[in-house]
Each structure stands twice: as structure tokens, then as C-alpha cells.
C-alpha positions as CSV (number, residue, x, y, z in Angstrom):
1,M,0.0,0.0,0.0
2,Q,1.4,3.3,-1.0
3,L,1.2,5.7,1.9
4,M,2.9,8.9,0.7
5,E,-0.2,10.0,-1.3
6,K,-2.6,9.2,1.5
7,E,-4.1,12.0,3.7
8,A,-3.1,11.9,7.4
9,A,-6.7,11.2,8.3
10,E,-6.7,8.0,6.1
11,I,-3.5,6.8,7.8
12,W,-5.1,7.4,11.2
13,R,-8.2,5.4,10.1
14,L,-6.0,2.5,9.4
15,L,-4.6,2.6,12.9
16,I,-7.6,3.4,15.0
17,P,-10.3,0.7,15.3
18,P,-13.7,1.8,14.0
19,R,-15.4,1.5,17.4
20,H,-13.4,4.7,18.4
21,W,-14.4,6.8,15.4
22,L,-16.7,9.7,15.9
23,F,-19.0,11.4,13.3
24,S,-17.3,9.5,10.5
25,D,-20.3,9.9,8.1
26,E,-20.3,13.7,8.7
27,L,-16.7,14.5,8.1
28,P,-14.8,15.0,4.8
29,R,-12.3,12.2,3.9
30,D,-9.3,14.4,4.9
31,E,-10.6,14.9,8.5
32,F,-11.0,12.5,11.4
33,I,-12.2,12.5,15.0
34,F,-11.8,9.6,17.4
35,T,-11.7,8.8,21.1
36,Y,-8.8,7.1,22.8
37,R,-8.1,6.6,26.5
38,G,-10.4,9.3,27.8
39,K,-9.5,11.9,25.2
40,I,-10.8,13.0,21.8
41,Y,-8.4,13.6,18.9
42,F,-9.1,15.8,16.0
43,V,-7.1,15.2,12.8
44,N,-7.3,18.2,10.5
45,N,-7.1,18.3,6.8
46,D,-3.5,19.6,7.0
47,G,-2.5,16.6,9.2
48,S,-2.3,18.6,12.4
49,V,-3.8,17.0,15.5
50,L,-5.5,18.5,18.5
51,S,-6.7,16.7,21.6
52,M,-8.9,17.4,24.6
53,E,-10.5,15.6,27.5
54,K,-13.6,13.5,26.5
55,P,-16.7,15.5,27.7
56,A,-18.9,13.5,30.0
57,C,-21.9,14.1,27.8
58,L,-20.3,13.1,24.5
59,E,-22.9,10.5,23.7
60,L,-25.5,13.3,23.6
61,M,-23.5,15.6,21.4
62,K,-23.8,16.3,17.7
63,L,-20.8,17.2,15.6
64,G,-21.5,20.9,15.9
65,D,-21.7,20.6,19.7
66,L,-18.4,18.8,19.9
67,L,-16.7,21.4,17.7
68,D,-18.1,24.2,19.8
69,H,-16.8,22.4,22.9
70,L,-13.4,22.2,21.3
71,V,-13.4,25.9,20.5
72,F,-14.3,26.9,24.1
73,S,-12.4,24.3,26.0
74,D,-9.5,25.2,28.2
75,D,-7.9,21.7,28.1
76,T,-7.0,21.4,24.5
77,Y,-3.6,20.2,23.4
78,D,-2.3,21.3,20.0
79,F,0.5,18.9,18.9
80,D,1.9,21.3,16.3
81,D,2.1,24.1,18.9
82,N,4.1,21.8,21.1
83,G,6.6,20.8,18.3
84,I,5.0,17.4,17.7
85,F,4.5,16.8,14.0
86,D,4.9,13.1,13.2
87,I,2.3,10.4,13.8
88,G,4.7,8.2,15.7
89,T,5.4,10.8,18.3
90,I,1.7,11.5,18.7
91,L,1.0,7.8,19.1
92,R,3.6,7.6,21.8
93,H,2.1,10.6,23.5
94,M,-1.3,9.0,23.4
95,G,-0.1,5.7,24.9
96,Y,-1.3,3.9,21.8
97,V,-1.4,0.1,22.0
98,V,-1.8,-1.9,18.8
99,P,-5.0,-4.0,18.9
100,T,-4.1,-7.7,19.2
101,D,-7.3,-9.2,17.9
102,R,-6.5,-12.8,17.0
103,K,-8.9,-12.5,14.0
104,Q,-6.5,-10.1,12.2
105,E,-4.8,-11.8,9.4
106,R,-1.0,-12.0,9.9
107,G,1.6,-12.0,7.2
108,T,5.0,-10.8,6.2
109,Y,5.2,-7.1,5.3
110,L,7.9,-5.2,3.5
111,I,8.3,-1.6,4.8
112,E,9.9,1.2,2.9
113,I,10.7,4.6,4.7
114,V,12.1,7.7,3.0
115,N,13.4,11.0,4.2
116,T,11.1,13.4,2.5
117,L,13.6,16.2,2.8
118,D,16.3,14.2,0.9
119,P,14.6,11.2,-0.6
120,D,17.5,10.2,-2.8
121,V,20.1,9.8,0.1
122,L,18.8,7.0,2.2
123,V,15.9,4.6,2.0
124,T,15.2,2.3,4.9
125,R,13.7,-1.1,4.0
126,Y,12.9,-3.9,6.4
127,E,10.6,-6.9,6.8
128,L,8.3,-7.9,9.6
129,R,7.1,-11.5,9.8
130,Q,3.8,-12.9,11.2
131,V,2.3,-9.5,12.1
132,S,-1.0,-7.8,11.2
133,F,-1.0,-4.9,8.8
134,V,-2.0,-2.5,11.7
135,F,1.1,-3.6,13.6
136,A,3.3,-3.2,10.6
137,L,2.0,0.3,10.1
138,Y,2.4,1.2,13.8
139,H,6.0,-0.2,13.7
140,A,6.8,1.8,10.6
141,M,5.4,5.0,12.2
142,M,7.5,4.4,15.3
143,R,10.6,3.7,13.2
144,C,10.0,7.0,11.4
145,R,9.9,8.7,14.8
146,E,13.1,7.1,15.9
147,L,14.9,8.1,12.6
148,N,13.6,11.7,13.0
149,E,14.9,11.8,16.6
150,K,18.3,10.4,15.7
151,S,18.7,13.1,13.1
152,G,18.0,15.8,15.8
153,W,14.6,16.3,14.1
154,E,16.4,17.6,11.0
155,S,14.9,14.9,8.9
156,E,11.3,14.1,8.0
157,H,11.0,10.4,7.6
158,E,7.7,9.0,6.3
159,V,6.4,5.6,5.3
160,K,6.5,5.3,1.6
161,E,5.0,1.9,1.2
162,I,4.0,-1.2,3.2
163,S,3.4,-4.3,1.0
164,R,2.4,-7.8,1.9
165,R,4.9,-10.3,0.8
166,T,3.1,-13.0,-1.2
167,D,6.0,-15.3,-2.0
168,T,4.9,-18.9,-2.3
169,V,7.1,-22.0,-1.8
170,L,6.8,-24.6,-4.5
171,L,6.8,-28.2,-3.2
172,Q,8.7,-30.7,-5.2
């Protein structure tokens, strides 16, 4: 799966189980709202992320009510304003744990990561075996975060592609 062309909201939808999604039918494709561990996260069309405490009356709110609550809330956290721009670092801040549903199909995934500031210099490629796609994506995001940190945040590593390996062994 090519990920460089995907909107940030699409990548978040791959990571977050649908039971956590909010107002998915009312939002454009490039925006996403979800709950996780007592907070609500807002992924904007430019990829920026905001969070706030989950209101007690969330179940009674409509999208407009929630957005009004966001505007007037004193407990919002803007990741961009705090120098946090990559999904891996946000996942770490959230305390994200990859779902381990046994029903998820496992396989071998090839991961390719590029530095978007200098894509010709170094491409990181590696393979993960017997994992779900969600785990492979999470691992790749965390690897990007690690590479960005090692560069002193002078690089912007992104997942270019995650592909499932479909090699078959011929029996003789």
C-alpha cells in the first residue's frame, strides 16, 4: 500500500479501530475525529492534530456541539504548537497500543521509509514477519519517529510503502 499519497486522516483510520471513530459519516475524507483513553483527537485536513479531554456528555453531542466544545475548551492540546508533527510521536504521547485481535490476518510485510527532505540519500527497508497490517503500520510510524529523533529532528521520515509479501514456496 502506497502511503505517501494518503491523507493523514486516512492513515489514522488504518490505525484506530472503528469503534473509536466519531462522526465518520459527517466528516470529509481528509478529517478524522476519534476517542482514545479518555481523550478526543481531531485530525485536521492539513494533518495537524488536537486533543482534549472527553466530555462527560459526549454520547448526547452532535458534531457541531463537539466542535463548539473544542473551541471553548481550556484543556486542548495542539501537537503542532508543542513541536510534535509526526504520527509516531503522537501515538507515543497517546499511549497507543496496537490492537491484538486474533482474528486479524497475519503475514510478512515489507516496509519502505524515506526521508522526504532528501529522498535520494537513504531509503530504509525492512521486513516484519507474522504480524498484522496494523502492527506493521504502527511499527513503521515508530521507526520514522526514531529516525527523526536520531537526526535531531532535521529529517522528516515517512512511510513510503507497506506491502504484503506473497512469495509462495513450491513443493517438489
